[in-house]
N, C-alpha and C positions, 0 to 999 in steps of 0.2 A: 664684570658682575652684572647680571640682569637688572634692569631698572626696578622691577618689583622687589627683588631681594634687597637692593639698596634702600628702597623706601621703607621696607619693613625694619631694616637695621636702624634707620634714622628714627623711626617711630619708637622702637624699643629703647633707644638711647635717650630720647626725650622723656619717655615715661620714667625711666630710671632716674634721670636728673630731677624730675618733679618729685618723685618719692624721696630722694635724698634731701631736697629742700624742705619738704614737709616734715621729715624726721628731724632735721636740724632745728626747725622752727619749734616743734613740740619739745625737743630737749631743752632749748633755751627757756621756753615757758615753764618747764618743770623746774629748772634751776632757779629762776626768778621766784617762783612760788615757794620753793624750798627755803630760800633766804628768809622770806616772811614768816613761814611756819617755824623754822628753827629759832628765829629771833623771838618769837612769841612763846613757844612751848619748850625750847631746849631740845637736846638730842633725845633724852629719855621720853619726853612727852609727845614728840612729833610722831606722826604716822604717815605712811605713804598714801593712805586714803585721804587724809587731810590735805596733803600736798597736791594730790590729784584734783581734789575739789577746788583748791585755790588756783590751780593752773587751768581748770576748765577741761580736763581730759579724764578719760576712764582710768581707774586704778590699774587696769591691765596694761595701759599704755606706759605708765611709770615703770612697771615691772619689765617691759620690753627694753628699757634703757638701763635700769638698775636693779640688781637682785635684792637690795634692801636699803634701808635708810642710811646705814653706815657707809655704803659705797657712794651714795648720793652726797652725803656730807663730805666724804673724802674728795670727791670730784670737785666740789665747790672750793674746798680749801686748797687743793692742788692748783686749781686755776688762779686763786688769789696769790699763792706763793710764786707761781710762774710770772705773774704780773709784777710782783715785788722784785724778783730777780732781774727782770728786764729793766725795770726802773733804776735799780742800783747800778747795773752795768752801764747804762746810758749816762748816769750821773758821774761815773768815774772815768769814762772814756777820755783819753788824752789829758788826764790830769797829771800834774807833777807828783813826785814822791811826797812832797810837803803838803799837797792839797788833797791827796787821795782819801785819807782817813776822814777828814772833816766832811768832804763831799759825800762819802758813803754813809756816814752817821746821820747827816742831815737829810739825805735821801730816804733812809730807813724811817726816820722820825716823820718826815713830811708825808710819806706814802700813807702811813696809818693815821696821822692827824687828819688828813683829807678824806680818808676812807675808814671811819670808825667802825662801820659794820664789819670790815675785814679784820680789824683788831679783835672784835668780839668773837668772830668766827675762829680766828687763829688761837685765841686763848680759851675757847670753849666757854665763853661767858654766858651762853644760854643756859649753862648748868651751874652758874655761880662760879666759885673758885675751886671746887673740888676737882681732882684729877679725873680725866675721862680718857678711856681707851676705846678705839674703834675695833680693831683686831690686830694681831701682831703684824700681819703683812701690810695692812694699810698704814699702821703706825710707822713701820720702817720706811715706807715710801714717803710719807709726809715729813718725817724727821730728816730724811735725806734731802728733801727739797729745802727745808729750813736751813740745814747746814750749808747748802750752796749759797744761800743769801748771807749767812754769817761770814762765809769765806771771803766775800767781797770786802767786808770790813777788815777781816784778818789780813788780807793782802795789803791793805793800807798800813796796818801795823808792821807787817814784815818789811815793807819798803822803807820804813823808818829805822828799824833795828833788827839785826839778825838773831831773833830769838830761837831757842830750841822749841820743837813742836809742842811740848806740853805747856811751856810758858806762853807760847802764842795762843794756844787754846784758852788758857786761863784769862788772858787779857781780852781776847775777843768776846768770850762769854760774859765777862764782867761788864764790858762796854754795852753789849746787847741788853743785859739785864738793867743797866742804868737807863738806857733809852726806853725800854719797855715800861719801867716804873714811871718815867717822866710822862710817857703817853697816857698811862692810866690816870695819873693825877691831873693831867691836862684835860682829857675828855670828860672827866667827872667834875671839873671846875675847881678842884682842890688847890691847884697851883695859883689860880687867880686870887683865891682867898688869901693865900700866903704872900701875894704880891710878887709872884715870880712867873716865868713862862717856860714851857717845855723846851723851846728852841734854845733859850739861854742856858738851861740846865745841860743840854746836849753839848753846846759849845764849850762850856766850862769843863765838862767831863773829858772831852777830846783834848782841850788845851792842857789839862793836868796830866793826861796820859802822854802826850807828846813831850812835855817838859821832863817827865820822869824817864822816858825812853831815850831821850837825846842828850841828857845832861852828862 
């Protein structure tokens, strides 16, 4: 290959790499700005124009990455759930059957205790407690991601007792609901007022479940 052609190819590759880096930088800036705007205004009140202003980019730049605020919100939540799934899988790696469930439950609780903004994001608390839907396709995607996370806890239950699929689902969802309730009471300071702690609630819930399943 002639030297001139090789040089041109190298220059084009370098330019493409720079463009990719700039695009990734702007996307991250948009995501960080969106967190602030969604936390402040909720999904209904947020606008891509406000997010663009917070990120310091043109609103057209936001539209290059996301067709609407629902897609942006979904991308944020999908990323959070991916982090949660990774955290759960790492927590239960190489655990025994006896330790898997407690490790998964405490990892789920600890992830959101240490990242309350992710809890608010996942529960759509920017909207209060009313149910919020993005659109059917995005809802299915995000619900699927959440089910993957719950399955890590479900695997811990299954390792303790050979439950039928429906019974396993009921026990998994019940435990997840207990943990979520403990988190909400913890991050709002209610458990402290009651003289209790979220981790203690989770440990008792798991202990009770294990005793019931293994008796």
